[in-house]
C-alpha positions, -999 to 999 in steps of 0.1 A, spaced: 0 0 0 15 34 -11 7 63 12 16 100 12 25 122 42 23 160 44 43 178 71 34 215 74 61 225 98 73 259 111 101 261 85 91 239 56 63 220 39 74 185 31 55 158 11 67 122 12 56 89 -1 63 54 12 53 19 0 43 2 33 42 -33 18 78 -31 7 102 -54 24 122 -24 36 99 6 34 118 38 24 104 73 28 109 94 -4 105 131 0 89 143 -33 86 180 -24 100 204 1 95 241 3 113 263 28 92 290 45 86 309 76 62 334 90 66 370 79 62 402 98 37 425 81 36 463 80 11 463 109 35 444 131 16 411 129 35 379 122 16 357 98 19 326 76 16 331 39 -14 308 37 -19 307 -1 17 298 -7 16 270 20 -15 255 4 -1 258 -31 30 239 -20 9 211 -4 -10 208 -37 23 208 -56 37 181 -34 6 159 -36 7 163 -74 43 151 -74 34 122 -51 7 111 -76 30 114 -106 45 79 -98 13 62 -90 -18 63 -68 -18 65 -31 -42 48 -7 -41 74 20 -28 109 28 -19 120 63 -14 157 71 4 171 101 5 208 110 18 229 139 -18 231 153 -15 262 175 -24 288 148 -57 295 134 -75 315 107 -108 333 111 -135 325 86 -165 345 73 -200 332 71 -192 315 38 -161 297 51 -136 321 34 -104 329 53 -105 365 64 -67 370 65 -36 349 67 -33 331 100 -12 346 128 19 327 137 25 314 172 57 334 170 38 367 170 43 393 197 6 393 202 12 365 227 31 390 249 13 392 282 0 356 279 6 348 316 -17 378 327 -44 364 305 -39 329 318 -41 342 354 -73 362 346 -89 330 334 -76 310 363 -45 289 355 -57 257 373 -92 259 358 -78 265 323 -56 235 326 -85 214 341 -107 223 312 -82 219 284 -55 196 296 -30 217 278 2 230 293 2 267 298 25 282 271 25 315 251 17 296 219 -17 283 232 -45 296 209 -69 306 237 -45 332 251 -44 357 222 -79 348 212 -91 359 247 -79 394 238 -97 399 204 -89 429 182 -119 438 162 -98 457 138 -76 427 129 -86 392 119 
């Protein structure tokens, strides 16, 4: 069974294929694109979402060039998010967890109650946690 894996990491998008039924399965990286978040003129640090998606598509196209795949797995950094409008369209490129908008995160965590926050989420308190910048919404920025 041939499968593909997509890794949307903090510094690159990688797409690999592997034949799981092979005697000695070997991972073949078919596409890799180096990237990183960029600081915008408003000071926000964001991912270039259209380029990330395009490189996932390009990598999957390359994976399919040498034959079909039975399954595709995708892994991402999972702490960033994009806001969608009522039609499901992305309002702006997602903020990066490396953004200074997480400054002051501990004050927000304390205001929510650190023990209660951990009890409800089971997530270690760290500046990259989504709820902390989301708790301080900025109506002028998505």
